[in-house]
N, C-alpha and C positions, 0 to 999 in steps of 0.2 A: 402835476402840470399837465395840461392838455395841449397837445401839439399836432398841428396839420403840416405834412410835408407836401409840396407841390412839385408834380413830375412824374415821370413814368419810366425812367431809364435806370441803367445800372448805378449811377451816381446817387440818384434818389433811394434806390434799394439799400445802397452801403449807408446812406445817411439814417434811413429807418432802422437798420439793423443796429447802428451804434447808439441811437436814440432810445431804442427799446431796451437796452442794457442799463439805462440810467435808473437809479433808484428814486429819482424825483418825478419820474413819468407816471401819470395816472391813466391817460388815455392817449393813443396814437392813431391819427387818421391820415390819409393820403388822397390826394386828388390829381390825376386819375388813378395813380398807383399801376400795379401790374401784378400777375400771379405770385411772384416771389414777396413782394411788399405786402399782399393780401394774407401771407401767413403771419404777419407782425402787426398789421394795422387794419382798420376798418376803411375800405376805399370807397370813394365817392365818385360818380361819373361826371366830373366836371372838368373841362379842358384846362390845362395849365395856363393858357393864355387868354382866359376869358374871366375878366374881374366882375362881370355882370352876375356870374355864377359863384365865383369863389368868395367875393365879400359877403353875400347873404349866407353862404355855407359857414364860413368862419363865425359869423354872428350866431347862427343857429346852433352850431356846436359848442359855443362859449369857449373857444380855444384860447389859451394864454400866449401862444407863439405860433407863427407861421414861419416855416423854413422853405425858402423858394429855391429849388435845384437849378433849373435851366436858364440860360441867359436871355432867351427871347422874351418871356413875360417880364423880366427885369428891365430890359431895355424899353419895352412898352409901358412901363409904369405901374405895373401890379402892385409893387410895395407902396407907391404912393396911395393908391386907392385904399389898401388895407389900413395904412396908418391913418388916413384921414377918416376912416370909420372907427378908429380907436383900438385897432389891433396891433400888437407888437409883432415885428417882422425882422427876421435875419435875412437881409438882402437889401442892396442899395436902391436909392431913388432912381428914377429915369435920368435925372440930370448927372448923378454920380456914375450910373451904369454906361453912360457914354464912353467912359474909358475903355470899353469893349465894343461898344456899338458904332464908334466912329474912329477909324485909325488916325485920321486927320486931327480930330480932337485930342486923341491920345498923344500924338506927336507934339502937339502944342503944350499939353500938360507937362510932358517929360522935359521939353525944352526949358519951360519956365521954373520947373523944379530943380534943374540942373542935373538931371539923371541921364547917364550915358546910354545912347541907343544908337541904332544904325542910321547913317546920313540919308536924307532923301535926295534922290538924283534928278536933276532937271531933264537929263536925256536918258532914254531907255537904251542901255548898251550892256551886252553880256560881259562878264557875269554879273548877275543883279538878282533881286527878288521883286516880284510883282505881287502887291497885295490889294485885294477888294477893300474898299473903305468901310463896309457895313458887315453885318453878320452872314456867315456863309457855311454854318455847321461844321467848322473845322476845315473846310475845303476851299477857302478864298485865298490861298497863299501858293505862289509858284516860284520854285527855285530854278533859275535859269543859268546854266553854265556855258550854253551855246547860243548862237543866234537862232538855231532851230527851236530850241527850248523857248526862247524868248518870243518868238512869232506865235507859237502855239499858246503861250500864257497870255499874251495880249488878246488873242481871239477869245480865249476862254473867259477873261476877266471882262471884256466888252459884252460877252453873252450873257453875263449875270446882270447887266442893265443897271449898274450902280458905278459910282465913281472909284477909281483906283489910283495907286501911286506906285512909283519905282524907288527902291532903296538899295544900299550897297548890300552885297552878300558877304555876311561874316562867317567866320571858320572857327570851330571849336566844338566842345561838348555843350548840348542843349539840356537844360534842366528846368523843372517846374518848381517855383517857390511860392507858398502860401503863407497867408497870414490873416488871422481873424481880426476884424476892425470894428471899433465902435463910433467912428468919425474922427477921433484924434489918437487913439492907441492902437498899435499893431501887435498882436501876439503870435510869435513864430510857430508854424507846425513843421514837421520833418519834410525835407526837400524830396521830390520824386523825379523820375525820369519816364517819359512815355514814347511810344513808337508810333509815328503818325502815318507812315506809308503802308500801303496793304502788304507788300511783299518782303520776304527775308532780304537782308542787306540794304534795306531803305529803298528798294525799287518799286515801280508803279506809282499810282496816284496816291494823293493824300487822302486820309479818312478821318473820321472822328477820333480814332486812336485804336490801336491793335494790341496793346498791352502796356504794362508799366511795372516798375519796382520802386521801393522805398526802403530805407534811406538811400541817399546817393553816397557812396564811399568817399568821393572826393570832397564832399561838403559835410564834416562833422557838425554837431549842433552849434559850437561856437561860431562857426563860419556862416551857418544859416542866420544866426542871430545877427550877425554883422550885416549880412546882405539885406535882410529885412530893414535894419536901421538906415543903410545908405541908399536903398532903392525904393522901398515901399513907403516908409515914413514921409519922405519928402513929397510924394505924390499924394498922401493923405493930407498933408498940410496945405498943398496947392488947391486940391479940390475944395477943402474947407474955406479956403481965402476966396474961392470962387462962388461961395454960397451953396456948394453941393457936397456937404460931408458924406463920406463913404462908410456905411455900416453894412457888414457882411464879410464874404470871403474875397479877399484881394489876391489875385493869381497872377503872378509875373512869369512869362516865358523868357528865360535867359539864355545867352550864348556866353559860355566861359572861353573868351578869346585869350590870345597871348598878351593882349594889352589890357586885360581885366574884363570883369563882367559887363556885359551890354544887354539892355532891355530890348527883346524882339517884340513883345506885345504886353499888354496888361488885359486880364479878363476879370469879370464882375461876379465870379462865382467860383465853386469848386471844380476841379477838373475831372474830365471823365475819359480815361479809366484811372487816373491817378488817385482818385478819392478811394477807389476799391482796395488800393495798396496802403494808403496812408491811414485811414481810420482804424484798421485792425491793430495797429501799433500803438494806439493812444491808451494811456493807463488811467487818465483822469476822465472825470465825466463830461462828454461833449454837450450834453444838454444844458448844464450849468453855464458853460462858456458861451454857447450861442444865445442864451438868455441874457447874460451879462452884456454881450456885444449889442443886442437889440435895445437894452436899456441905457446904452452909453456909459456902462460901468465895467469896463475890462481892466482898468488900471489895477495891478496887483495880481491879476489872473494869469496862470501859466497852464500849459497843457503838457504834462509829462508824457513822453514816448518810451517804449521799451527799448532795450538795445537789440532787439530781434529785427528780421528783414521780412518783407513781404513782396511777392511776385503776382502779377495777375496777367492771365492769358484771355484774351477776347476771342471768342468763337463767333465767327461771322457767317453769313449766307454765302453760297457759291458765287453769286454775281455782284457781290458788295465790292466797291462803293456805288457801282452803277445803278443797282437796284437791290431791293431786299428780297425775302422769301416769306411767303405766308401759308400757314396750314399744314407744315411738314412736322410730323411727330418727333418729340424729343425724348430720348431715353438716356439713362445713366446717372441723373442728378442725385438720386437717393444713395447710391453707392459712394459717390464723392462726398457727400455731406456725412455720411456714417464713418468715412475715414478721416474726418476733421477738415476737409477743405470748406471754403466758403463759396457758394455759387450765387452770383448776383444776376438777376434777371434784367435785361436790357431791351429785347425785342421778342416778348413771349406772349401767348394768350392761351386761354382755356377753351377748348372745343369739345363739347359732349364730355366734360369732365378730364379730358386729356390735354397735356401740355403739348403746344405746338408753336412753330416760329411764327413772328409777326413783325419783322423788321430786317435791318441790315446787320447791326451788331446784335446778336442773339442772347449771348450770355458772357459774363466775366467769371473766370475761375481764379480764386485767389487761395494762395498757400503761405502760411507764416513758418519761418524756420530760424534755427539759432544762427544761421549764416545766410548770405545771399544765395549760395550755391545750393544750400539745402533747402530753402524756399523755392528755388527755380526747379529743382528736380521734383519736389512734391506737386508743384503746380502743374508741370507737364505731365505728370502721372495722372493728375485729376482731369486734365484736359482730354486725355486719351481715353478716359472711361465714358465720357459723354458722347452722344452720336445722334446726328440727324443728317438726312440725305443732303449731300453738298457742303457739309460743314468744312471750313477752312480756318486756319490760324497760322500765325507766324511761329517758326521754330527757333527764332534767334532772340527772344526777348532775355535780356540779361545774360547774354551768351558769354560774356567775359568772365562770369562767376563761376567758380568750382566749389563743390561741397567740401 
């Protein structure tokens, strides 16, 4: 099977890595890819959000499946353009991707499906959460515990130039729930937890994600299956009822409150960096499952996961998330990979044959272990072996775990 992966980040590198391990793969392509993906696939200089380039490219390559990684092209309708040209796609239509593209739409779907979520508030009063309605690269949510927090959040939300709403602040453990979907059937994947804020102890501004681990000890496989049945399946049914069946990775951000799980948000794609922790745990063939989802034939398909654990540490630029870094040499990756760590490229480039920084989140270093503590220790050892000027990373990813 010939496959084209769309995107250029750490999530797409992890997807390419997992797909490359499939016995059914004959050719792997990426657009635009990155230096890490280029070691696994043939990369093409087409932007992820440009259907005018990607549709002809898919036709020229004769690919059997396109796997779309980022949310922006999905919300903009890339999957629709590809399907209309006769190409199978793992990724939702623009109508279904509104589950992430519009918080207001998502709330309406959740309410209609009877899925518990945070209440919308008519009056902005701390404590609360302010959420931008549209896409904001993971940075459109402001947790406000004080009036000062709220004032700053309202200014920031207004500066984005899009609608926003205010909802109740829920307390509890936040987890990421994933399911592969074919429009009607949802196949659970291991749960994960990510770390959104830039600093240790969840201090500082939100980011696209500074680290992750999987599975979540509090959620064994049977609990994950139940949550997918209770929270994802009703949303699938409601989207199909609205004429927008969801095909792709449905990603629910949950808060495990004292009153039970509540959905914070739904996303229309794999998480980043959760994917970098989740995919190394899968024992079954990812390509077979993604192709089955794209064909509407997931019933009876399951993706077994090992009983091991994985931890991912994101290595970011000095001034991230305010700005990224470009052109700084990176060293140490070969040592990590020789020791068994997985290094997923997120913001890198080649300059005169040398690997350099090219973004905000530069690399994701993933290690797998027999326990969460063992995986954490190996991931931090690997992170310390990589170096580029200004490199920063959180020191408290999965800090509760002990080897």
